[in-house]
PDB file of N, CA, C and O in Angstrom, chain B, residues numbered from 101:
ATOM      1  N   UNK B 101     -61.662 -29.099 -68.327  1.00  0.00           N
ATOM      2  CA  UNK B 101     -62.269 -29.264 -67.023  1.00  0.00           C
ATOM      3  C   UNK B 101     -61.960 -28.037 -66.179  1.00  0.00           C
ATOM      4  O   UNK B 101     -60.800 -27.642 -66.065  1.00  0.00           O
ATOM      5  N   UNK B 102     -62.951 -27.449 -65.604  1.00  0.00           N
ATOM      6  CA  UNK B 102     -62.742 -26.316 -64.702  1.00  0.00           C
ATOM      7  C   UNK B 102     -63.426 -26.640 -63.378  1.00  0.00           C
ATOM      8  O   UNK B 102     -64.648 -26.763 -63.307  1.00  0.00           O
ATOM      9  N   UNK B 103     -62.615 -26.775 -62.336  1.00  0.00           N
ATOM     10  CA  UNK B 103     -63.145 -27.081 -61.013  1.00  0.00           C
ATOM     11  C   UNK B 103     -63.719 -25.822 -60.375  1.00  0.00           C
ATOM     12  O   UNK B 103     -63.268 -24.708 -60.644  1.00  0.00           O
ATOM     13  N   UNK B 104     -64.705 -26.017 -59.539  1.00  0.00           N
ATOM     14  CA  UNK B 104     -65.293 -24.936 -58.758  1.00  0.00           C
ATOM     15  C   UNK B 104     -64.817 -25.077 -57.315  1.00  0.00           C
ATOM     16  O   UNK B 104     -64.617 -26.192 -56.832  1.00  0.00           O
ATOM     17  N   UNK B 105     -64.636 -23.949 -56.624  1.00  0.00           N
ATOM     18  CA  UNK B 105     -64.248 -23.990 -55.223  1.00  0.00           C
ATOM     19  C   UNK B 105     -65.496 -24.191 -54.376  1.00  0.00           C
ATOM     20  O   UNK B 105     -66.445 -23.410 -54.446  1.00  0.00           O
ATOM     21  N   UNK B 106     -65.478 -25.251 -53.577  1.00  0.00           N
ATOM     22  CA  UNK B 106     -66.608 -25.554 -52.705  1.00  0.00           C
ATOM     23  C   UNK B 106     -66.371 -24.930 -51.328  1.00  0.00           C
ATOM     24  O   UNK B 106     -65.243 -24.556 -51.006  1.00  0.00           O
ATOM     25  N   UNK B 107     -67.410 -24.815 -50.524  1.00  0.00           N
ATOM     26  CA  UNK B 107     -67.265 -24.259 -49.178  1.00  0.00           C
ATOM     27  C   UNK B 107     -66.952 -25.336 -48.143  1.00  0.00           C
ATOM     28  O   UNK B 107     -66.950 -25.069 -46.941  1.00  0.00           O
ATOM     29  N   UNK B 108     -66.693 -26.529 -48.607  1.00  0.00           N
ATOM     30  CA  UNK B 108     -66.348 -27.657 -47.742  1.00  0.00           C
ATOM     31  C   UNK B 108     -65.281 -28.495 -48.448  1.00  0.00           C
ATOM     32  O   UNK B 108     -65.125 -28.399 -49.665  1.00  0.00           O
ATOM     33  N   UNK B 109     -64.552 -29.310 -47.698  1.00  0.00           N
ATOM     34  CA  UNK B 109     -63.538 -30.138 -48.349  1.00  0.00           C
ATOM     35  C   UNK B 109     -64.161 -31.240 -49.200  1.00  0.00           C
ATOM     36  O   UNK B 109     -65.254 -31.729 -48.914  1.00  0.00           O
ATOM     37  N   UNK B 110     -63.446 -31.613 -50.238  1.00  0.00           N
ATOM     38  CA  UNK B 110     -63.839 -32.735 -51.078  1.00  0.00           C
ATOM     39  C   UNK B 110     -63.357 -33.993 -50.359  1.00  0.00           C
ATOM     40  O   UNK B 110     -62.155 -34.251 -50.294  1.00  0.00           O
ATOM     41  N   UNK B 111     -64.277 -34.763 -49.828  1.00  0.00           N
ATOM     42  CA  UNK B 111     -63.924 -35.943 -49.038  1.00  0.00           C
ATOM     43  C   UNK B 111     -63.066 -36.902 -49.856  1.00  0.00           C
ATOM     44  O   UNK B 111     -63.323 -37.123 -51.040  1.00  0.00           O
ATOM     45  N   UNK B 112     -62.063 -37.460 -49.226  1.00  0.00           N
ATOM     46  CA  UNK B 112     -61.209 -38.436 -49.880  1.00  0.00           C
ATOM     47  C   UNK B 112     -59.991 -37.843 -50.557  1.00  0.00           C
ATOM     48  O   UNK B 112     -59.135 -38.589 -51.033  1.00  0.00           O
ATOM     49  N   UNK B 113     -59.884 -36.522 -50.616  1.00  0.00           N
ATOM     50  CA  UNK B 113     -58.723 -35.885 -51.232  1.00  0.00           C
ATOM     51  C   UNK B 113     -57.905 -35.207 -50.144  1.00  0.00           C
ATOM     52  O   UNK B 113     -58.405 -34.345 -49.422  1.00  0.00           O
ATOM     53  N   UNK B 114     -56.647 -35.604 -50.037  1.00  0.00           N
ATOM     54  CA  UNK B 114     -55.710 -34.993 -49.100  1.00  0.00           C
ATOM     55  C   UNK B 114     -54.684 -34.244 -49.929  1.00  0.00           C
ATOM     56  O   UNK B 114     -54.118 -34.799 -50.871  1.00  0.00           O
ATOM     57  N   UNK B 115     -54.440 -32.985 -49.585  1.00  0.00           N
ATOM     58  CA  UNK B 115     -53.486 -32.164 -50.331  1.00  0.00           C
ATOM     59  C   UNK B 115     -52.771 -31.229 -49.365  1.00  0.00           C
ATOM     60  O   UNK B 115     -53.416 -30.547 -48.569  1.00  0.00           O
ATOM     61  N   UNK B 116     -51.450 -31.193 -49.427  1.00  0.00           N
ATOM     62  CA  UNK B 116     -50.669 -30.337 -48.530  1.00  0.00           C
ATOM     63  C   UNK B 116     -50.089 -29.120 -49.242  1.00  0.00           C
ATOM     64  O   UNK B 116     -49.238 -28.431 -48.679  1.00  0.00           O
ATOM     65  N   UNK B 117     -50.527 -28.844 -50.457  1.00  0.00           N
ATOM     66  CA  UNK B 117     -50.005 -27.710 -51.233  1.00  0.00           C
ATOM     67  C   UNK B 117     -50.744 -26.444 -50.804  1.00  0.00           C
ATOM     68  O   UNK B 117     -51.775 -26.088 -51.376  1.00  0.00           O
ATOM     69  N   UNK B 118     -50.201 -25.771 -49.786  1.00  0.00           N
ATOM     70  CA  UNK B 118     -50.903 -24.625 -49.204  1.00  0.00           C
ATOM     71  C   UNK B 118     -50.851 -23.361 -50.051  1.00  0.00           C
ATOM     72  O   UNK B 118     -51.414 -22.339 -49.660  1.00  0.00           O
ATOM     73  N   UNK B 119     -50.196 -23.409 -51.184  1.00  0.00           N
ATOM     74  CA  UNK B 119     -50.185 -22.274 -52.113  1.00  0.00           C
ATOM     75  C   UNK B 119     -51.250 -22.421 -53.194  1.00  0.00           C
ATOM     76  O   UNK B 119     -51.335 -21.591 -54.100  1.00  0.00           O
ATOM     77  N   UNK B 120     -52.057 -23.465 -53.104  1.00  0.00           N
ATOM     78  CA  UNK B 120     -53.121 -23.698 -54.080  1.00  0.00           C
ATOM     79  C   UNK B 120     -54.400 -22.989 -53.643  1.00  0.00           C
ATOM     80  O   UNK B 120     -54.739 -22.971 -52.460  1.00  0.00           O
ATOM     81  N   UNK B 121     -55.092 -22.419 -54.595  1.00  0.00           N
ATOM     82  CA  UNK B 121     -56.375 -21.736 -54.375  1.00  0.00           C
ATOM     83  C   UNK B 121     -57.390 -22.656 -53.690  1.00  0.00           C
ATOM     84  O   UNK B 121     -58.214 -22.186 -52.905  1.00  0.00           O
ATOM     85  N   UNK B 122     -57.340 -23.944 -53.975  1.00  0.00           N
ATOM     86  CA  UNK B 122     -58.312 -24.904 -53.460  1.00  0.00           C
ATOM     87  C   UNK B 122     -57.928 -25.496 -52.104  1.00  0.00           C
ATOM     88  O   UNK B 122     -58.686 -26.286 -51.542  1.00  0.00           O
ATOM     89  N   UNK B 123     -56.770 -25.128 -51.574  1.00  0.00           N
ATOM     90  CA  UNK B 123     -56.298 -25.673 -50.299  1.00  0.00           C
ATOM     91  C   UNK B 123     -57.183 -25.218 -49.149  1.00  0.00           C
ATOM     92  O   UNK B 123     -57.593 -24.059 -49.085  1.00  0.00           O
ATOM     93  N   UNK B 124     -57.475 -26.157 -48.232  1.00  0.00           N
ATOM     94  CA  UNK B 124     -58.206 -25.839 -46.999  1.00  0.00           C
ATOM     95  C   UNK B 124     -57.374 -26.314 -45.815  1.00  0.00           C
ATOM     96  O   UNK B 124     -56.615 -27.278 -45.920  1.00  0.00           O
ATOM     97  N   UNK B 125     -57.526 -25.633 -44.701  1.00  0.00           N
ATOM     98  CA  UNK B 125     -56.818 -25.999 -43.484  1.00  0.00           C
ATOM     99  C   UNK B 125     -57.015 -27.477 -43.181  1.00  0.00           C
ATOM    100  O   UNK B 125     -58.102 -28.023 -43.366  1.00  0.00           O
ATOM    101  N   UNK B 126     -55.952 -28.114 -42.714  1.00  0.00           N
ATOM    102  CA  UNK B 126     -56.016 -29.538 -42.409  1.00  0.00           C
ATOM    103  C   UNK B 126     -55.614 -30.397 -43.588  1.00  0.00           C
ATOM    104  O   UNK B 126     -55.907 -31.592 -43.621  1.00  0.00           O
ATOM    105  N   UNK B 127     -54.939 -29.790 -44.563  1.00  0.00           N
ATOM    106  CA  UNK B 127     -54.487 -30.492 -45.776  1.00  0.00           C
ATOM    107  C   UNK B 127     -55.650 -31.120 -46.533  1.00  0.00           C
ATOM    108  O   UNK B 127     -55.626 -32.300 -46.884  1.00  0.00           O
ATOM    109  N   UNK B 128     -56.666 -30.301 -46.773  1.00  0.00           N
ATOM    110  CA  UNK B 128     -57.842 -30.736 -47.509  1.00  0.00           C
ATOM    111  C   UNK B 128     -57.958 -29.950 -48.804  1.00  0.00           C
ATOM    112  O   UNK B 128     -57.365 -28.879 -48.938  1.00  0.00           O
ATOM    113  N   UNK B 129     -58.711 -30.469 -49.747  1.00  0.00           N
ATOM    114  CA  UNK B 129     -58.908 -29.845 -51.054  1.00  0.00           C
ATOM    115  C   UNK B 129     -60.380 -29.464 -51.203  1.00  0.00           C
ATOM    116  O   UNK B 129     -61.268 -30.277 -50.945  1.00  0.00           O
ATOM    117  N   UNK B 130     -60.628 -28.226 -51.619  1.00  0.00           N
ATOM    118  CA  UNK B 130     -62.014 -27.775 -51.791  1.00  0.00           C
ATOM    119  C   UNK B 130     -62.436 -27.730 -53.257  1.00  0.00           C
ATOM    120  O   UNK B 130     -63.491 -27.183 -53.578  1.00  0.00           O
ATOM    121  N   UNK B 131     -61.628 -28.296 -54.146  1.00  0.00           N
ATOM    122  CA  UNK B 131     -62.001 -28.344 -55.563  1.00  0.00           C
ATOM    123  C   UNK B 131     -63.146 -29.334 -55.757  1.00  0.00           C
ATOM    124  O   UNK B 131     -63.169 -30.401 -55.143  1.00  0.00           O
ATOM    125  N   UNK B 132     -64.088 -28.971 -56.609  1.00  0.00           N
ATOM    126  CA  UNK B 132     -65.231 -29.848 -56.869  1.00  0.00           C
ATOM    127  C   UNK B 132     -64.801 -31.136 -57.562  1.00  0.00           C
ATOM    128  O   UNK B 132     -65.464 -32.167 -57.446  1.00  0.00           O
ATOM    129  N   UNK B 133     -63.694 -31.067 -58.276  1.00  0.00           N
ATOM    130  CA  UNK B 133     -63.109 -32.233 -58.936  1.00  0.00           C
ATOM    131  C   UNK B 133     -61.641 -31.934 -59.181  1.00  0.00           C
ATOM    132  O   UNK B 133     -61.245 -30.770 -59.227  1.00  0.00           O
ATOM    133  N   UNK B 134     -60.829 -32.975 -59.338  1.00  0.00           N
ATOM    134  CA  UNK B 134     -59.417 -32.763 -59.638  1.00  0.00           C
ATOM    135  C   UNK B 134     -59.042 -33.554 -60.885  1.00  0.00           C
ATOM    136  O   UNK B 134     -59.710 -34.517 -61.262  1.00  0.00           O
ATOM    137  N   UNK B 135     -57.959 -33.119 -61.509  1.00  0.00           N
ATOM    138  CA  UNK B 135     -57.442 -33.774 -62.702  1.00  0.00           C
ATOM    139  C   UNK B 135     -55.962 -34.027 -62.467  1.00  0.00           C
ATOM    140  O   UNK B 135     -55.177 -33.086 -62.350  1.00  0.00           O
ATOM    141  N   UNK B 136     -55.578 -35.302 -62.397  1.00  0.00           N
ATOM    142  CA  UNK B 136     -54.186 -35.690 -62.200  1.00  0.00           C
ATOM    143  C   UNK B 136     -53.683 -36.280 -63.502  1.00  0.00           C
ATOM    144  O   UNK B 136     -54.361 -37.103 -64.117  1.00  0.00           O
ATOM    145  N   UNK B 137     -52.501 -35.867 -63.924  1.00  0.00           N
ATOM    146  CA  UNK B 137     -51.904 -36.321 -65.178  1.00  0.00           C
ATOM    147  C   UNK B 137     -50.412 -36.538 -65.004  1.00  0.00           C
ATOM    148  O   UNK B 137     -49.912 -36.258 -63.915  1.00  0.00           O
ATOM    149  N   UNK B 138     -49.672 -37.005 -65.974  1.00  0.00           N
ATOM    150  CA  UNK B 138     -50.057 -37.444 -67.311  1.00  0.00           C
ATOM    151  C   UNK B 138     -50.304 -38.948 -67.373  1.00  0.00           C
ATOM    152  O   UNK B 138     -49.992 -39.691 -66.443  1.00  0.00           O
ATOM    153  N   UNK B 139     -50.873 -39.367 -68.495  1.00  0.00           N
ATOM    154  CA  UNK B 139     -51.050 -40.793 -68.750  1.00  0.00           C
ATOM    155  C   UNK B 139     -49.670 -41.439 -68.809  1.00  0.00           C
ATOM    156  O   UNK B 139     -48.692 -40.795 -69.190  1.00  0.00           O
ATOM    157  N   UNK B 140     -49.598 -42.688 -68.437  1.00  0.00           N
ATOM    158  CA  UNK B 140     -48.355 -43.439 -68.532  1.00  0.00           C
ATOM    159  C   UNK B 140     -47.410 -43.242 -67.359  1.00  0.00           C
ATOM    160  O   UNK B 140     -46.310 -43.795 -67.361  1.00  0.00           O
ATOM    161  N   UNK B 141     -47.809 -42.471 -66.363  1.00  0.00           N
ATOM    162  CA  UNK B 141     -46.949 -42.266 -65.194  1.00  0.00           C
ATOM    163  C   UNK B 141     -46.743 -43.591 -64.471  1.00  0.00           C
ATOM    164  O   UNK B 141     -47.646 -44.424 -64.391  1.00  0.00           O
ATOM    165  N   UNK B 142     -45.533 -43.765 -63.949  1.00  0.00           N
ATOM    166  CA  UNK B 142     -45.229 -44.990 -63.214  1.00  0.00           C
ATOM    167  C   UNK B 142     -44.855 -44.724 -61.761  1.00  0.00           C
ATOM    168  O   UNK B 142     -44.789 -45.656 -60.960  1.00  0.00           O
ATOM    169  N   UNK B 143     -44.611 -43.465 -61.412  1.00  0.00           N
ATOM    170  CA  UNK B 143     -44.275 -43.109 -60.037  1.00  0.00           C
ATOM    171  C   UNK B 143     -45.033 -41.844 -59.648  1.00  0.00           C
ATOM    172  O   UNK B 143     -45.498 -41.103 -60.515  1.00  0.00           O
ATOM    173  N   UNK B 144     -45.156 -41.599 -58.357  1.00  0.00           N
ATOM    174  CA  UNK B 144     -45.851 -40.395 -57.902  1.00  0.00           C
ATOM    175  C   UNK B 144     -45.107 -39.134 -58.327  1.00  0.00           C
ATOM    176  O   UNK B 144     -45.727 -38.092 -58.540  1.00  0.00           O
ATOM    177  N   UNK B 145     -43.790 -39.219 -58.452  1.00  0.00           N
ATOM    178  CA  UNK B 145     -43.002 -38.066 -58.898  1.00  0.00           C
ATOM    179  C   UNK B 145     -43.320 -37.655 -60.333  1.00  0.00           C
ATOM    180  O   UNK B 145     -43.077 -36.511 -60.716  1.00  0.00           O
ATOM    181  N   UNK B 146     -43.849 -38.555 -61.112  1.00  0.00           N
ATOM    182  CA  UNK B 146     -44.175 -38.271 -62.511  1.00  0.00           C
ATOM    183  C   UNK B 146     -45.581 -37.690 -62.674  1.00  0.00           C
ATOM    184  O   UNK B 146     -45.968 -37.315 -63.781  1.00  0.00           O
ATOM    185  N   UNK B 147     -46.334 -37.614 -61.602  1.00  0.00           N
ATOM    186  CA  UNK B 147     -47.707 -37.120 -61.697  1.00  0.00           C
ATOM    187  C   UNK B 147     -47.796 -35.639 -61.359  1.00  0.00           C
ATOM    188  O   UNK B 147     -46.888 -35.074 -60.749  1.00  0.00           O
ATOM    189  N   UNK B 148     -48.897 -35.020 -61.762  1.00  0.00           N
ATOM    190  CA  UNK B 148     -49.095 -33.593 -61.568  1.00  0.00           C
ATOM    191  C   UNK B 148     -50.589 -33.320 -61.409  1.00  0.00           C
ATOM    192  O   UNK B 148     -51.409 -33.881 -62.136  1.00  0.00           O
ATOM    193  N   UNK B 149     -50.934 -32.459 -60.458  1.00  0.00           N
ATOM    194  CA  UNK B 149     -52.331 -32.057 -60.293  1.00  0.00           C
ATOM    195  C   UNK B 149     -52.593 -30.879 -61.226  1.00  0.00           C
ATOM    196  O   UNK B 149     -52.160 -29.757 -60.962  1.00  0.00           O
ATOM    197  N   UNK B 150     -53.294 -31.141 -62.300  1.00  0.00           N
ATOM    198  CA  UNK B 150     -53.585 -30.099 -63.290  1.00  0.00           C
ATOM    199  C   UNK B 150     -54.640 -29.120 -62.785  1.00  0.00           C
ATOM    200  O   UNK B 150     -54.876 -28.092 -63.420  1.00  0.00           O
ATOM    201  N   UNK B 151     -55.275 -29.418 -61.663  1.00  0.00           N
ATOM    202  CA  UNK B 151     -56.279 -28.531 -61.083  1.00  0.00           C
ATOM    203  C   UNK B 151     -55.627 -27.385 -60.314  1.00  0.00           C
ATOM    204  O   UNK B 151     -56.277 -26.374 -60.047  1.00  0.00           O
ATOM    205  N   UNK B 152     -54.355 -27.530 -59.958  1.00  0.00           N
ATOM    206  CA  UNK B 152     -53.640 -26.523 -59.168  1.00  0.00           C
ATOM    207  C   UNK B 152     -53.784 -25.134 -59.776  1.00  0.00           C
ATOM    208  O   UNK B 152     -53.605 -24.938 -60.979  1.00  0.00           O
ATOM    209  N   UNK B 153     -54.110 -24.178 -58.915  1.00  0.00           N
ATOM    210  CA  UNK B 153     -54.223 -22.768 -59.307  1.00  0.00           C
ATOM    211  C   UNK B 153     -53.583 -21.962 -58.186  1.00  0.00           C
ATOM    212  O   UNK B 153     -54.025 -22.040 -57.040  1.00  0.00           O
ATOM    213  N   UNK B 154     -52.554 -21.191 -58.498  1.00  0.00           N
ATOM    214  CA  UNK B 154     -51.807 -20.448 -57.486  1.00  0.00           C
ATOM    215  C   UNK B 154     -52.705 -19.491 -56.718  1.00  0.00           C
ATOM    216  O   UNK B 154     -53.449 -18.707 -57.306  1.00  0.00           O
ATOM    217  N   UNK B 155     -52.622 -19.568 -55.403  1.00  0.00           N
ATOM    218  CA  UNK B 155     -53.444 -18.725 -54.534  1.00  0.00           C
ATOM    219  C   UNK B 155     -52.779 -17.362 -54.369  1.00  0.00           C
ATOM    220  O   UNK B 155     -51.644 -17.273 -53.901  1.00  0.00           O
ATOM    221  N   UNK B 156     -53.473 -16.321 -54.747  1.00  0.00           N
ATOM    222  CA  UNK B 156     -52.995 -14.957 -54.532  1.00  0.00           C
ATOM    223  C   UNK B 156     -53.082 -14.638 -53.045  1.00  0.00           C
ATOM    224  O   UNK B 156     -53.807 -15.314 -52.314  1.00  0.00           O
ATOM    225  N   UNK B 157     -52.369 -13.640 -52.591  1.00  0.00           N
ATOM    226  CA  UNK B 157     -52.330 -13.279 -51.172  1.00  0.00           C
ATOM    227  C   UNK B 157     -53.703 -13.000 -50.580  1.00  0.00           C
ATOM    228  O   UNK B 157     -53.906 -13.224 -49.386  1.00  0.00           O
ATOM    229  N   UNK B 158     -54.644 -12.522 -51.370  1.00  0.00           N
ATOM    230  CA  UNK B 158     -55.971 -12.159 -50.870  1.00  0.00           C
ATOM    231  C   UNK B 158     -56.997 -13.274 -50.967  1.00  0.00           C
ATOM    232  O   UNK B 158     -58.176 -13.032 -50.708  1.00  0.00           O
ATOM    233  N   UNK B 159     -56.591 -14.497 -51.333  1.00  0.00           N
ATOM    234  CA  UNK B 159     -57.552 -15.594 -51.507  1.00  0.00           C
ATOM    235  C   UNK B 159     -57.879 -16.260 -50.201  1.00  0.00           C
ATOM    236  O   UNK B 159     -58.671 -17.201 -50.169  1.00  0.00           O
TER     237      UNK B 159
END
């Protein structure tokens, strides 16, 4: 799965990871889709956003 960066936030997704390429002001996500893993997780600490892509300084 490869998400595309949209020019607007993806409604319903809140994200505070401001080092992510898909981060938008207001704790919003501009990824066209997200992938959260792994299967079998029982707590939020066990989950991971596989869509995360580190934002370079010029992004």
